[in-house]
C-alpha positions in Angstrom: 0.0 0.2 -0.4 2.7 2.3 0.7 4.8 1.9 -2.4 2.2 2.6 -4.0 1.5 6.1 -3.0 5.0 7.0 -3.9 3.5 5.5 -7.9 4.4 8.0 -10.4 0.7 8.2 -10.9 -0.5 8.1 -7.9 -3.3 10.3 -6.9 -0.1 11.9 -3.7 2.3 12.3 -6.4 0.1 14.2 -9.2 -0.8 16.7 -6.3 2.9 17.2 -5.6 4.1 17.5 -9.1 1.0 20.8 -9.4 2.6 22.3 -6.4 6.3 21.9 -7.6 4.8 23.1 -11.0 3.2 26.1 -9.7 6.0 27.8 -7.9 7.9 26.7 -10.8 6.2 28.8 -13.2 6.7 31.3 -10.6 9.1 31.3 -10.3 9.6 31.8 -14.3 6.8 34.2 -14.1 8.9 37.3 -11.4 12.1 36.7 -13.0 10.9 37.4 -16.6 8.6 40.6 -14.8 11.8 41.5 -13.4 12.2 44.6 -16.7 8.4 45.6 -16.3 8.0 46.4 -19.7 8.2 41.5 -20.5 4.7 41.8 -17.8 2.7 41.2 -20.3 4.6 38.4 -22.3 4.2 37.5 -18.7 1.3 36.9 -17.5 0.4 35.1 -21.2 3.8 32.9 -20.9 2.2 32.0 -16.7 -1.4 31.2 -18.8 -0.4 29.2 -21.8 1.3 26.8 -19.4 -2.0 26.8 -17.0 -4.6 26.6 -19.7 -2.8 23.5 -20.7 -3.0 22.6 -16.8 -6.6 22.6 -16.1 -7.2 19.7 -18.5 -3.5 18.6 -17.8 -2.6 19.5 -21.1 1.4 20.0 -20.0 4.8 18.6 -20.7 8.2 20.2 -19.3 6.1 23.7 -17.5 10.3 25.6 -17.3 10.7 24.4 -21.2 7.1 25.3 -22.2 7.0 28.8 -19.8 9.5 30.1 -21.9 8.7 29.3 -25.1 6.2 30.7 -24.7 7.6 33.8 -23.7 9.6 33.3 -26.9 6.8 32.9 -29.1 4.1 36.1 -27.8 7.4 37.6 -26.4 6.7 40.9 -29.4 2.5 41.5 -29.3 2.5 41.0 -25.8 5.2 43.3 -25.3 3.0 46.0 -27.4 -0.3 45.4 -25.9 1.5 45.8 -21.7 3.1 48.9 -23.2 -0.7 50.1 -24.5 -3.1 49.7 -21.2 -0.3 51.6 -19.4 -0.7 54.2 -20.5 -4.6 53.3 -21.0 -3.8 53.6 -17.0 -2.0 56.6 -16.5 -4.6 58.3 -18.2 -7.5 56.8 -16.2 -5.8 58.1 -13.1 -4.9 61.7 -14.5 -8.2 61.5 -15.8 -9.8 61.2 -12.4 -7.4 62.6 -10.8 -9.0 65.4 -11.9 -12.2 64.3 -11.4 -12.1 64.8 -7.7 -11.2 68.8 -9.0 -14.5 69.5 -10.7 -17.8 69.8 -9.3 -21.2 70.3 -10.6 -22.5 68.7 -13.7 -19.2 68.2 -15.4 -17.6 66.2 -12.2 -20.9 63.6 -12.3 -20.8 63.1 -16.5 -17.5 63.0 -16.6 -16.9 60.6 -13.5 -19.5 58.4 -15.4 -18.2 58.6 -18.6 -15.0 58.1 -17.4 -16.5 54.7 -15.4 -17.9 53.1 -18.1 -14.2 53.8 -20.3 -12.3 52.0 -17.1 -15.1 49.6 -16.8 -14.3 48.4 -20.1 -10.7 48.3 -19.2 -10.8 46.3 -17.2 -12.6 43.0 -19.1 -10.1 44.0 -21.7 -6.6 43.8 -19.3 -9.0 40.1 -17.6 -8.2 39.0 -21.0 -6.6 40.3 -23.1 -3.2 37.9 -22.8 -4.9 35.1 -21.4 -6.4 35.5 -24.6 -3.5 35.7 -26.7 -2.2 32.7 -25.2 -4.7 31.1 -27.1 -5.9 32.4 -30.0 -3.3 33.1 -32.3 -5.2 37.4 -34.0 -3.5 40.1 -34.4 -3.0 42.4 -32.6 -6.3 44.5 -32.1 -8.7 41.1 -32.7 -7.2 40.4 -29.6 -8.3 43.1 -27.5 -11.6 43.5 -29.2 -12.3 39.8 -28.6 -11.1 40.3 -24.9 -13.4 43.0 -24.1 -16.4 40.9 -26.1 -15.7 37.8 -24.7 -15.6 39.4 -21.1 -18.2 41.3 -21.5 -20.5 37.8 -22.8 -18.8 36.2 -20.2 -20.2 39.1 -17.3 -20.9 35.5 -15.1 -17.1 34.7 -15.8 -15.6 37.5 -15.6 -16.8 38.8 -12.1 -16.4 35.4 -10.4 -12.9 36.2 -12.0 -12.7 39.8 -10.1 -14.5 38.9 -7.3 -11.5 36.7 -6.5 -8.0 38.6 -7.4 -9.7 41.7 -5.5 -10.5 39.5 -2.8 -6.4 38.0 -2.8 -5.7 41.6 -3.0 -7.2 42.9 -0.3 -6.7 39.6 1.9 -2.6 40.9 1.4 -3.2 44.1 2.4 -5.5 42.9 5.4 -3.1 43.7 7.7 0.6 44.6 8.4 1.5 41.5 10.1 -0.1 38.9 7.7 1.1 40.9 5.2 5.0 39.6 5.2 3.3 36.0 4.8 0.9 37.1 1.7 4.4 38.6 0.3 5.8 35.8 0.7 2.7 33.5 -0.3 3.3 35.7 -4.0 6.5 35.0 -3.5 6.7 31.0 -3.6 3.3 30.5 -5.8 0.6 32.6 -5.2 1.0 34.2 -8.8 0.9 30.7 -10.7 -1.6 29.3 -8.2 -3.9 32.7 -8.9 -3.4 32.0 -12.4 -4.1 28.5 -12.8 -7.8 29.2 -11.0 -8.4 31.9 -13.1 -7.9 29.3 -16.4 -10.3 27.4 -15.0 -12.7 29.5 -15.8 -10.9 31.3 -19.8 -11.6 27.3 -20.4 -14.8 27.0 -19.8 -14.5 30.2 -21.7 -12.4 30.5 -24.5 -14.1 26.5 -25.3 -17.3 28.0 -26.7 -14.7 29.9 -29.0 -12.3 27.0 -30.2 -11.8 26.1 -34.1 
């Protein structure tokens, strides 16, 4: 019985393998994020592997990660820079709106909030979309928004899970140190894996 537990195809070894893959992926992700401008390619590669892990289609996660990082580098990096610039514009817009008053402030607030919701959906979906489908830059942005908007239930679930993780991290200073350790060891990869469960359900509807 004890020998069966440690067989390569046993449930215990399968769990241990997934934990190890999660740690390896997290390390690869953090290393490839260090230049900051490469965050888009890093997120795409992270989801590329996790989307396969959800269906147990992964092979060697280390080589699979860096292969996806290299293949999607140009498009994902361009997308990240555009979205980062858009995020900066939203930050400026909200700062300016605070200094306004009256009907103008309300009008600009509503408009900016609506556009920001579009931005959030796009940034949530676009990199997993690039990991799953091969399309040009503008098509990726358009489809990311359309798919995210049509599947609002899954979108809301992933946003709530992500927001909950962030809120728990900063809930208390003492706990924040432990949470940061979890993020560094495997947190980003684990969150991507959980989201990938939803993304697979969504993307499989549109797969050829």
